[in-house]
N, CA, C and O atoms as CSV, one atom per row, in Angstrom:
chain,resi,resn,atom,element,x,y,z
A,1,MET,N,N,137.961,58.335,251.201
A,1,MET,CA,C,137.473,56.970,251.231
A,1,MET,C,C,138.363,56.132,250.317
A,1,MET,O,O,138.537,56.449,249.140
A,2,ALA,N,N,138.909,55.085,250.863
A,2,ALA,CA,C,139.791,54.211,250.102
A,2,ALA,C,C,138.992,53.256,249.225
A,2,ALA,O,O,137.856,52.899,249.535
A,3,ALA,N,N,139.613,52.855,248.128
A,3,ALA,CA,C,139.040,51.837,247.243
A,3,ALA,C,C,140.056,50.706,247.188
A,3,ALA,O,O,140.905,50.663,246.297
A,4,GLU,N,N,139.963,49.805,248.133
A,4,GLU,CA,C,140.951,48.756,248.347
A,4,GLU,C,C,141.091,47.813,247.158
A,4,GLU,O,O,140.290,46.892,246.997
A,5,GLY,N,N,142.116,48.040,246.318
A,5,GLY,CA,C,142.431,47.145,245.219
A,5,GLY,C,C,141.464,47.161,244.054
A,5,GLY,O,O,141.549,46.295,243.183
A,6,VAL,N,N,140.546,48.115,244.008
A,6,VAL,CA,C,139.547,48.176,242.936
A,6,VAL,C,C,140.181,48.818,241.701
A,6,VAL,O,O,140.745,49.909,241.793
A,7,PRO,N,N,140.092,48.149,240.544
A,7,PRO,CA,C,140.629,48.749,239.319
A,7,PRO,C,C,140.015,50.130,239.078
A,7,PRO,O,O,138.826,50.337,239.321
A,8,GLY,N,N,140.824,51.062,238.604
A,8,GLY,CA,C,140.415,52.453,238.437
A,8,GLY,C,C,139.161,52.653,237.614
A,8,GLY,O,O,138.313,53.466,237.983
A,9,ALA,N,N,139.016,51.932,236.502
A,9,ALA,CA,C,137.846,52.111,235.640
A,9,ALA,C,C,136.577,51.674,236.362
A,9,ALA,O,O,135.541,52.329,236.242
A,10,ARG,N,N,136.645,50.586,237.103
A,10,ARG,CA,C,135.468,50.108,237.843
A,10,ARG,C,C,135.125,51.066,238.974
A,10,ARG,O,O,133.955,51.355,239.224
A,11,GLU,N,N,136.146,51.551,239.647
A,11,GLU,CA,C,135.916,52.538,240.709
A,11,GLU,C,C,135.220,53.772,240.143
A,11,GLU,O,O,134.272,54.277,240.745
A,12,ALA,N,N,135.677,54.258,239.001
A,12,ALA,CA,C,135.090,55.453,238.392
A,12,ALA,C,C,133.621,55.242,238.036
A,12,ALA,O,O,132.795,56.124,238.273
A,13,VAL,N,N,133.288,54.081,237.470
A,13,VAL,CA,C,131.891,53.778,237.111
A,13,VAL,C,C,131.015,53.795,238.355
A,13,VAL,O,O,129.945,54.404,238.354
A,14,LEU,N,N,131.461,53.132,239.411
A,14,LEU,CA,C,130.638,53.038,240.613
A,14,LEU,C,C,130.519,54.379,241.329
A,14,LEU,O,O,129.435,54.735,241.792
A,15,ARG,N,N,131.607,55.120,241.425
A,15,ARG,CA,C,131.524,56.434,242.071
A,15,ARG,C,C,130.537,57.333,241.319
A,15,ARG,O,O,129.752,58.050,241.939
A,16,ARG,N,N,130.579,57.294,239.983
A,16,ARG,CA,C,129.663,58.111,239.185
A,16,ARG,C,C,128.209,57.684,239.440
A,16,ARG,O,O,127.328,58.532,239.581
A,17,MET,N,N,127.967,56.388,239.499
A,17,MET,CA,C,126.608,55.899,239.757
A,17,MET,C,C,126.074,56.437,241.081
A,17,MET,O,O,124.938,56.906,241.145
A,18,TYR,N,N,126.878,56.375,242.132
A,18,TYR,CA,C,126.408,56.831,243.434
A,18,TYR,C,C,126.276,58.351,243.494
A,18,TYR,O,O,125.401,58.874,244.183
A,19,GLU,N,N,127.145,59.058,242.771
A,19,GLU,CA,C,127.059,60.520,242.751
A,19,GLU,C,C,125.745,61.002,242.154
A,19,GLU,O,O,125.161,61.967,242.646
A,20,VAL,N,N,125.276,60.348,241.107
A,20,VAL,CA,C,124.105,60.860,240.385
A,20,VAL,C,C,122.816,60.101,240.669
A,20,VAL,O,O,121.772,60.456,240.122
A,21,PHE,N,N,122.854,59.083,241.495
A,21,PHE,CA,C,121.650,58.284,241.729
A,21,PHE,C,C,120.466,59.144,242.160
A,21,PHE,O,O,119.344,58.924,241.704
A,22,SER,N,N,120.701,60.103,243.016
A,22,SER,CA,C,119.611,60.918,243.540
A,22,SER,C,C,119.312,62.152,242.689
A,22,SER,O,O,118.612,63.056,243.147
A,23,THR,N,N,119.820,62.205,241.483
A,23,THR,CA,C,119.600,63.358,240.616
A,23,THR,C,C,118.809,62.949,239.376
A,23,THR,O,O,118.475,61.778,239.193
A,24,ASP,N,N,118.525,63.912,238.549
A,24,ASP,CA,C,117.828,63.640,237.294
A,24,ASP,C,C,118.732,62.979,236.249
A,24,ASP,O,O,118.276,62.671,235.148
A,25,GLU,N,N,119.984,62.764,236.577
A,25,GLU,CA,C,120.921,62.119,235.648
A,25,GLU,C,C,120.862,60.594,235.708
A,25,GLU,O,O,121.633,59.926,235.018
A,26,ARG,N,N,119.973,60.034,236.508
A,26,ARG,CA,C,119.896,58.578,236.658
A,26,ARG,C,C,119.771,57.863,235.317
A,26,ARG,O,O,120.474,56.884,235.065
A,27,ASP,N,N,118.886,58.343,234.464
A,27,ASP,CA,C,118.671,57.667,233.177
A,27,ASP,C,C,119.922,57.679,232.320
A,27,ASP,O,O,120.246,56.686,231.669
A,28,THR,N,N,120.625,58.802,232.321
A,28,THR,CA,C,121.857,58.915,231.537
A,28,THR,C,C,122.931,57.981,232.074
A,28,THR,O,O,123.614,57.303,231.306
A,29,VAL,N,N,123.079,57.947,233.384
A,29,VAL,CA,C,124.130,57.114,233.968
A,29,VAL,C,C,123.815,55.637,233.777
A,29,VAL,O,O,124.732,54.819,233.693
A,30,ALA,N,N,122.542,55.282,233.709
A,30,ALA,CA,C,122.184,53.879,233.467
A,30,ALA,C,C,122.755,53.420,232.131
A,30,ALA,O,O,123.275,52.310,232.023
A,31,VAL,N,N,122.660,54.264,231.122
A,31,VAL,CA,C,123.181,53.906,229.799
A,31,VAL,C,C,124.704,53.831,229.809
A,31,VAL,O,O,125.285,52.974,229.143
A,32,ARG,N,N,125.349,54.708,230.548
A,32,ARG,CA,C,126.818,54.763,230.564
A,32,ARG,C,C,127.461,53.751,231.506
A,32,ARG,O,O,128.639,53.427,231.353
A,33,CYS,N,N,126.697,53.245,232.484
A,33,CYS,CA,C,127.293,52.386,233.507
A,33,CYS,C,C,126.754,50.960,233.529
A,33,CYS,O,O,127.448,50.045,233.970
A,34,LEU,N,N,125.521,50.762,233.059
A,34,LEU,CA,C,124.907,49.443,233.128
A,34,LEU,C,C,124.936,48.760,231.769
A,34,LEU,O,O,124.664,49.385,230.744
A,35,ALA,N,N,125.266,47.472,231.767
A,35,ALA,CA,C,125.230,46.687,230.537
A,35,ALA,C,C,123.786,46.619,230.032
A,35,ALA,O,O,122.854,46.668,230.835
A,36,PRO,N,N,123.587,46.507,228.717
A,36,PRO,CA,C,122.219,46.435,228.182
A,36,PRO,C,C,121.392,45.314,228.809
A,36,PRO,O,O,120.181,45.457,228.971
A,37,ASP,N,N,122.040,44.191,229.166
A,37,ASP,CA,C,121.346,43.042,229.746
A,37,ASP,C,C,121.583,42.912,231.252
A,37,ASP,O,O,121.536,41.809,231.797
A,38,VAL,N,N,121.837,44.039,231.923
A,38,VAL,CA,C,122.153,44.034,233.348
A,38,VAL,C,C,121.124,43.217,234.141
A,38,VAL,O,O,119.933,43.219,233.829
A,39,ASP,N,N,121.608,42.526,235.162
A,39,ASP,CA,C,120.801,41.722,236.083
A,39,ASP,C,C,120.815,42.469,237.417
A,39,ASP,O,O,121.874,42.631,238.024
A,40,TRP,N,N,119.640,42.927,237.879
A,40,TRP,CA,C,119.562,43.864,239.001
A,40,TRP,C,C,118.501,43.411,239.992
A,40,TRP,O,O,117.458,42.912,239.572
A,41,PRO,N,N,118.730,43.568,241.305
A,41,PRO,CA,C,117.716,43.163,242.281
A,41,PRO,C,C,116.608,44.205,242.425
A,41,PRO,O,O,116.882,45.401,242.526
A,42,ASN,N,N,115.379,43.753,242.433
A,42,ASN,CA,C,114.231,44.591,242.752
A,42,ASN,C,C,113.929,44.299,244.214
A,42,ASN,O,O,113.263,43.316,244.537
A,43,MET,N,N,114.418,45.150,245.083
A,43,MET,CA,C,114.285,44.918,246.517
A,43,MET,C,C,112.858,45.160,247.001
A,43,MET,O,O,112.477,44.662,248.061
A,44,LEU,N,N,112.073,45.907,246.253
A,44,LEU,CA,C,110.682,46.169,246.644
A,44,LEU,C,C,109.815,44.924,246.502
A,44,LEU,O,O,108.940,44.672,247.331
A,45,ASP,N,N,110.061,44.140,245.442
A,45,ASP,CA,C,109.219,42.980,245.139
A,45,ASP,C,C,109.927,41.641,245.316
A,45,ASP,O,O,109.302,40.591,245.168
A,46,GLY,N,N,111.227,41.661,245.632
A,46,GLY,CA,C,111.961,40.424,245.847
A,46,GLY,C,C,112.190,39.604,244.589
A,46,GLY,O,O,112.212,38.375,244.648
A,47,VAL,N,N,112.362,40.271,243.448
A,47,VAL,CA,C,112.616,39.589,242.180
A,47,VAL,C,C,113.843,40.216,241.517
A,47,VAL,O,O,114.382,41.212,241.997
A,48,ARG,N,N,114.272,39.618,240.411
A,48,ARG,CA,C,115.395,40.142,239.631
A,48,ARG,C,C,114.856,40.877,238.410
A,48,ARG,O,O,113.842,40.488,237.830
A,49,LEU,N,N,115.544,41.936,238.034
A,49,LEU,CA,C,115.218,42.699,236.833
A,49,LEU,C,C,116.281,42.435,235.785
A,49,LEU,O,O,117.433,42.154,236.115
A,50,HIS,N,N,115.890,42.526,234.517
A,50,HIS,CA,C,116.848,42.286,233.440
A,50,HIS,C,C,116.732,43.397,232.407
A,50,HIS,O,O,115.670,43.620,231.824
A,51,GLY,N,N,117.842,44.085,232.194
A,51,GLY,CA,C,117.908,45.142,231.203
A,51,GLY,C,C,117.811,46.536,231.798
A,51,GLY,O,O,117.208,46.747,232.850
A,52,ARG,N,N,118.428,47.489,231.089
A,52,ARG,CA,C,118.462,48.883,231.549
A,52,ARG,C,C,117.076,49.483,231.730
A,52,ARG,O,O,116.820,50.176,232.715
A,53,ASP,N,N,116.177,49.219,230.779
A,53,ASP,CA,C,114.845,49.820,230.871
A,53,ASP,C,C,114.122,49.364,232.126
A,53,ASP,O,O,113.437,50.161,232.768
A,54,ALA,N,N,114.263,48.101,232.483
A,54,ALA,CA,C,113.627,47.584,233.699
A,54,ALA,C,C,114.217,48.253,234.944
A,54,ALA,O,O,113.487,48.574,235.882
A,55,VAL,N,N,115.534,48.462,234.952
A,55,VAL,CA,C,116.184,49.116,236.094
A,55,VAL,C,C,115.741,50.575,236.189
A,55,VAL,O,O,115.432,51.060,237.278
A,56,ARG,N,N,115.708,51.270,235.064
A,56,ARG,CA,C,115.269,52.679,235.083
A,56,ARG,C,C,113.824,52.789,235.586
A,56,ARG,O,O,113.511,53.694,236.359
A,57,ALA,N,N,112.955,51.894,235.163
A,57,ALA,CA,C,111.566,51.913,235.626
A,57,ALA,C,C,111.500,51.643,237.133
A,57,ALA,O,O,110.709,52.262,237.845
A,58,TYR,N,N,112.319,50.734,237.603
A,58,TYR,CA,C,112.377,50.421,239.030
A,58,TYR,C,C,112.839,51.630,239.822
A,58,TYR,O,O,112.248,51.962,240.850
A,59,TRP,N,N,113.906,52.303,239.349
A,59,TRP,CA,C,114.381,53.500,240.030
A,59,TRP,C,C,113.288,54.563,240.070
A,59,TRP,O,O,113.101,55.214,241.098
A,60,ALA,N,N,112.568,54.748,238.972
A,60,ALA,CA,C,111.482,55.732,238.934
A,60,ALA,C,C,110.427,55.386,239.984
A,60,ALA,O,O,109.907,56.267,240.669
A,61,ARG,N,N,110.121,54.112,240.098
A,61,ARG,CA,C,109.143,53.658,241.093
A,61,ARG,C,C,109.638,53.925,242.514
A,61,ARG,O,O,108.859,54.332,243.376
A,62,GLN,N,N,110.935,53.697,242.764
A,62,GLN,CA,C,111.504,53.980,244.077
A,62,GLN,C,C,111.337,55.459,244.419
A,62,GLN,O,O,110.947,55.801,245.536
A,63,PHE,N,N,111.633,56.335,243.458
A,63,PHE,CA,C,111.549,57.771,243.716
A,63,PHE,C,C,110.106,58.235,243.845
A,63,PHE,O,O,109.844,59.225,244.529
A,64,ALA,N,N,109.174,57.556,243.213
A,64,ALA,CA,C,107.759,57.898,243.364
A,64,ALA,C,C,107.271,57.563,244.779
A,64,ALA,O,O,106.400,58.248,245.316
A,65,ALA,N,N,107.832,56.510,245.380
A,65,ALA,CA,C,107.425,56.075,246.718
A,65,ALA,C,C,108.080,56.905,247.824
A,65,ALA,O,O,107.513,57.035,248.908
A,66,GLY,N,N,109.238,57.456,247.573
A,66,GLY,CA,C,109.999,58.229,248.549
A,66,GLY,C,C,111.348,58.545,247.946
A,66,GLY,O,O,111.708,58.000,246.902
A,67,HIS,N,N,112.080,59.397,248.576
A,67,HIS,CA,C,113.379,59.780,248.021
A,67,HIS,C,C,114.480,58.908,248.627
A,67,HIS,O,O,114.860,59.124,249.778
A,68,PRO,N,N,115.004,57.922,247.875
A,68,PRO,CA,C,116.062,57.066,248.412
A,68,PRO,C,C,117.356,57.854,248.608
A,68,PRO,O,O,117.750,58.650,247.755
A,69,LEU,N,N,117.994,57.622,249.722
A,69,LEU,CA,C,119.282,58.240,250.032
A,69,LEU,C,C,120.323,57.130,250.072
A,69,LEU,O,O,120.173,56.163,250.819
A,70,VAL,N,N,121.369,57.263,249.277
A,70,VAL,CA,C,122.409,56.244,249.217
A,70,VAL,C,C,123.760,56.954,249.284
A,70,VAL,O,O,124.095,57.756,248.412
A,71,ARG,N,N,124.535,56.647,250.340
A,71,ARG,CA,C,125.852,57.265,250.500
A,71,ARG,C,C,126.924,56.182,250.446
A,71,ARG,O,O,126.913,55.243,251.242
A,72,LEU,N,N,127.839,56.322,249.509
A,72,LEU,CA,C,128.939,55.381,249.357
A,72,LEU,C,C,129.927,55.585,250.493
A,72,LEU,O,O,130.422,56.690,250.714
A,73,VAL,N,N,130.209,54.493,251.218
A,73,VAL,CA,C,131.119,54.549,252.355
A,73,VAL,C,C,132.487,53.985,251.984
A,73,VAL,O,O,133.506,54.488,252.456
A,74,GLY,N,N,132.527,52.945,251.144
A,74,GLY,CA,C,133.795,52.345,250.770
A,74,GLY,C,C,133.648,51.370,249.625
A,74,GLY,O,O,132.557,50.871,249.347
A,75,LEU,N,N,134.765,51.104,248.962
A,75,LEU,CA,C,134.830,50.134,247.865
A,75,LEU,C,C,135.978,49.181,248.124
A,75,LEU,O,O,137.030,49.578,248.626
A,76,ARG,N,N,135.766,47.921,247.778
A,76,ARG,CA,C,136.847,46.934,247.888
A,76,ARG,C,C,136.558,45.784,246.932
A,76,ARG,O,O,135.424,45.591,246.495
A,77,VAL,N,N,137.590,45.035,246.621
A,77,VAL,CA,C,137.422,43.830,245.809
A,77,VAL,C,C,136.889,42.735,246.719
A,77,VAL,O,O,137.358,42.582,247.847
A,78,ASP,N,N,135.917,41.975,246.240
A,78,ASP,CA,C,135.333,40.889,247.016
A,78,ASP,C,C,136.332,39.744,247.141
A,78,ASP,O,O,137.370,39.744,246.478
A,79,GLY,N,N,136.025,38.790,247.973
A,79,GLY,CA,C,136.904,37.646,248.214
A,79,GLY,C,C,137.217,36.829,246.981
A,79,GLY,O,O,138.247,36.156,246.938
A,80,ASP,N,N,136.344,36.869,245.962
A,80,ASP,CA,C,136.589,36.099,244.743
A,80,ASP,C,C,137.586,36.791,243.818
A,80,ASP,O,O,138.006,36.214,242.815
A,81,GLY,N,N,137.967,38.032,244.153
A,81,GLY,CA,C,138.927,38.764,243.343
A,81,GLY,C,C,138.346,39.392,242.094
A,81,GLY,O,O,139.067,40.074,241.365
A,82,GLU,N,N,137.070,39.186,241.821
A,82,GLU,CA,C,136.425,39.704,240.613
A,82,GLU,C,C,135.385,40.782,240.904
A,82,GLU,O,O,135.406,41.855,240.301
A,83,ALA,N,N,134.491,40.492,241.817
A,83,ALA,CA,C,133.407,41.428,242.123
A,83,ALA,C,C,133.940,42.603,242.934
A,83,ALA,O,O,134.958,42.494,243.617
A,84,VAL,N,N,133.237,43.720,242.845
A,84,VAL,CA,C,133.559,44.897,243.647
A,84,VAL,C,C,132.416,45.102,244.630
A,84,VAL,O,O,131.243,45.086,244.257
A,85,VAL,N,N,132.784,45.297,245.905
A,85,VAL,CA,C,131.803,45.498,246.967
A,85,VAL,C,C,131.776,46.979,247.331
A,85,VAL,O,O,132.803,47.569,247.665
A,86,ALA,N,N,130.590,47.564,247.262
A,86,ALA,CA,C,130.373,48.937,247.701
A,86,ALA,C,C,129.620,48.877,249.024
A,86,ALA,O,O,128.505,48.360,249.085
A,87,THR,N,N,130.225,49.401,250.074
A,87,THR,CA,C,129.530,49.517,251.349
A,87,THR,C,C,128.788,50.842,251.316
A,87,THR,O,O,129.384,51.892,251.073
A,88,VAL,N,N,127.468,50.789,251.565
A,88,VAL,CA,C,126.647,51.990,251.449
A,88,VAL,C,C,125.741,52.166,252.663
A,88,VAL,O,O,125.289,51.199,253.277
A,89,ARG,N,N,125.494,53.425,252.983
A,89,ARG,CA,C,124.498,53.790,253.993
A,89,ARG,C,C,123.230,54.141,253.246
A,89,ARG,O,O,123.250,54.931,252.302
A,90,LEU,N,N,122.128,53.552,253.671
A,90,LEU,CA,C,120.841,53.758,253.023
A,90,LEU,C,C,119.900,54.528,253.924
A,90,LEU,O,O,119.990,54.466,255.150
A,91,GLY,N,N,119.007,55.245,253.297
A,91,GLY,CA,C,117.924,55.912,254.002
A,91,GLY,C,C,116.878,56.305,252.978
A,91,GLY,O,O,117.125,56.224,251.775
A,92,THR,N,N,115.729,56.723,253.438
A,92,THR,CA,C,114.667,57.170,252.548
A,92,THR,C,C,113.929,58.310,253.217
A,92,THR,O,O,113.674,58.286,254.421
A,93,ARG,N,N,113.591,59.311,252.418
A,93,ARG,CA,C,112.717,60.381,252.896
A,93,ARG,C,C,111.371,60.202,252.208
A,93,ARG,O,O,111.297,60.055,250.988
A,94,ASP,N,N,110.315,60.216,253.003
A,94,ASP,CA,C,108.984,60.105,252.406
A,94,ASP,C,C,108.522,61.482,251.927
A,94,ASP,O,O,109.270,62.456,252.017
A,95,ALA,N,N,107.311,61.560,251.425
A,95,ALA,CA,C,106.792,62.804,250.849
A,95,ALA,C,C,106.777,63.951,251.860
A,95,ALA,O,O,106.893,65.114,251.473
A,96,SER,N,N,106.638,63.641,253.131
A,96,SER,CA,C,106.619,64.690,254.156
A,96,SER,C,C,108.026,65.102,254.586
A,96,SER,O,O,108.188,66.039,255.367
A,97,GLY,N,N,109.051,64.397,254.074
A,97,GLY,CA,C,110.434,64.718,254.414
A,97,GLY,C,C,110.970,63.945,255.592
A,97,GLY,O,O,112.120,64.136,255.989
A,98,ASP,N,N,110.151,63.067,256.165
A,98,ASP,CA,C,110.619,62.270,257.300
A,98,ASP,C,C,111.612,61.218,256.833
A,98,ASP,O,O,111.421,60.583,255.795
A,99,LEU,N,N,112.668,61.041,257.607
A,99,LEU,CA,C,113.697,60.045,257.302
A,99,LEU,C,C,113.314,58.718,257.945
A,99,LEU,O,O,112.917,58.674,259.109
A,100,TRP,N,N,113.437,57.625,257.167
A,100,TRP,CA,C,113.153,56.295,257.703
A,100,TRP,C,C,114.018,55.260,257.005
A,100,TRP,O,O,114.644,55.560,255.988
A,101,ALA,N,N,114.060,54.062,257.532
A,101,ALA,CA,C,114.776,52.918,256.952
A,101,ALA,C,C,116.257,53.200,256.755
A,101,ALA,O,O,116.779,53.021,255.654
A,102,VAL,N,N,116.938,53.637,257.798
A,102,VAL,CA,C,118.368,53.896,257.719
A,102,VAL,C,C,119.133,52.619,258.077
A,102,VAL,O,O,118.770,51.923,259.025
A,103,GLY,N,N,120.190,52.310,257.320
A,103,GLY,CA,C,121.011,51.145,257.605
A,103,GLY,C,C,122.197,51.072,256.663
A,103,GLY,O,O,122.362,51.920,255.786
A,104,THR,N,N,123.011,50.064,256.849
A,104,THR,CA,C,124.181,49.838,256.011
A,104,THR,C,C,124.040,48.480,255.328
A,104,THR,O,O,123.653,47.498,255.961
A,105,VAL,N,N,124.353,48.430,254.043
A,105,VAL,CA,C,124.353,47.187,253.276
A,105,VAL,C,C,125.573,47.189,252.357
A,105,VAL,O,O,126.293,48.180,252.240
A,106,GLU,N,N,125.775,46.050,251.715
A,106,GLU,CA,C,126.803,45.943,250.684
A,106,GLU,C,C,126.138,45.691,249.345
A,106,GLU,O,O,125.271,44.825,249.218
A,107,HIS,N,N,126.551,46.453,248.352
A,107,HIS,CA,C,126.148,46.222,246.969
A,107,HIS,C,C,127.323,45.533,246.292
A,107,HIS,O,O,128.436,46.059,246.291
A,108,VAL,N,N,127.085,44.373,245.722
A,108,VAL,CA,C,128.143,43.584,245.099
A,108,VAL,C,C,127.952,43.657,243.584
A,108,VAL,O,O,126.911,43.263,243.058
A,109,TYR,N,N,128.964,44.165,242.900
A,109,TYR,CA,C,128.890,44.391,241.453
A,109,TYR,C,C,129.804,43.440,240.697
A,109,TYR,O,O,130.945,43.191,241.089
A,110,ARG,N,N,129.271,42.920,239.609
A,110,ARG,CA,C,130.055,42.137,238.642
A,110,ARG,C,C,129.999,42.889,237.331
A,110,ARG,O,O,128.994,43.523,237.007
A,111,PHE,N,N,131.088,42.815,236.576
A,111,PHE,CA,C,131.249,43.604,235.361
A,111,PHE,C,C,131.417,42.722,234.131
A,111,PHE,O,O,131.971,41.625,234.208
A,112,HIS,N,N,130.930,43.217,232.999
A,112,HIS,CA,C,131.232,42.623,231.688
A,112,HIS,C,C,132.645,43.043,231.302
A,112,HIS,O,O,133.220,43.942,231.915
A,113,GLY,N,N,133.192,42.399,230.301
A,113,GLY,CA,C,134.507,42.767,229.789
A,113,GLY,C,C,134.580,44.193,229.275
A,113,GLY,O,O,135.665,44.771,229.207
A,114,ASP,N,N,133.432,44.775,228.909
A,114,ASP,CA,C,133.406,46.147,228.414
A,114,ASP,C,C,133.441,47.178,229.540
A,114,ASP,O,O,133.422,48.380,229.275
A,115,GLY,N,N,133.491,46.720,230.800
A,115,GLY,CA,C,133.578,47.625,231.935
A,115,GLY,C,C,132.248,48.087,232.488
A,115,GLY,O,O,132.217,48.858,233.448
A,116,LEU,N,N,131.136,47.631,231.901
A,116,LEU,CA,C,129.815,48.008,232.393
A,116,LEU,C,C,129.326,47.004,233.433
A,116,LEU,O,O,129.710,45.835,233.417
A,117,VAL,N,N,128.480,47.480,234.330
A,117,VAL,CA,C,127.931,46.617,235.375
A,117,VAL,C,C,127.027,45.572,234.740
A,117,VAL,O,O,126.074,45.905,234.036
A,118,ALA,N,N,127.336,44.299,234.998
A,118,ALA,CA,C,126.555,43.180,234.470
A,118,ALA,C,C,125.532,42.670,235.494
A,118,ALA,O,O,124.469,42.173,235.123
A,119,ARG,N,N,125.864,42.800,236.785
A,119,ARG,CA,C,124.983,42.276,237.841
A,119,ARG,C,C,125.256,43.022,239.140
A,119,ARG,O,O,126.390,43.396,239.438
A,120,MET,N,N,124.184,43.230,239.906
A,120,MET,CA,C,124.315,43.792,241.239
A,120,MET,C,C,123.505,42.948,242.204
A,120,MET,O,O,122.380,42.547,241.908
A,121,ASP,N,N,124.092,42.684,243.361
A,121,ASP,CA,C,123.421,41.968,244.436
A,121,ASP,C,C,123.524,42.809,245.701
A,121,ASP,O,O,124.430,43.631,245.836
A,122,VAL,N,N,122.597,42.599,246.620
A,122,VAL,CA,C,122.593,43.293,247.903
A,122,VAL,C,C,122.745,42.241,248.984
A,122,VAL,O,O,122.101,41.192,248.953
A,123,ARG,N,N,123.619,42.545,249.952
A,123,ARG,CA,C,123.801,41.614,251.074
A,123,ARG,C,C,124.076,42.413,252.344
A,123,ARG,O,O,124.417,43.594,252.277
A,124,PRO,N,N,123.928,41.767,253.503
A,124,PRO,CA,C,124.253,42.444,254.765
A,124,PRO,C,C,125.750,42.762,254.796
A,124,PRO,O,O,126.535,42.107,254.110
A,125,PRO,N,N,126.143,43.749,255.575
A,125,PRO,CA,C,127.569,44.088,255.643
A,125,PRO,C,C,128.400,42.959,256.246
A,125,PRO,O,O,127.948,42.239,257.135
A,126,SER,N,N,129.619,42.824,255.743
A,126,SER,CA,C,130.566,41.841,256.304
A,126,SER,C,C,130.986,42.313,257.678
A,126,SER,O,O,131.002,43.510,257.962
A,127,THR,N,N,131.319,41.379,258.509
A,127,THR,CA,C,131.773,41.763,259.847
A,127,THR,C,C,133.266,41.734,259.936
A,127,THR,O,O,133.827,42.030,260.991
């Protein structure tokens, strides 16, 4: 999978996040990859979250409702030259193991100068 023009450090942070999202390492990676004041979308409630603790609680809630499946398909620099776009395939397994809600979206990441994720947005895939 190519990472079109994405700086190496940013690529490494995002690849690590997607590798461990579905594991028990989520809390650890949040500290290593997310800025303390990260701005994150709560897709369940349609609001924004602020801070690592809020994001970790949100992730815990997602996993309590079902097992989210997120597969990184590609990375590229957004049109503004600053943000990094991760194209991802999404799915969820409920408690019975049934797969539902499969689709593709883009996660758009902005970074602080320290290399940590400052903001994430979700949008439909570009055509």
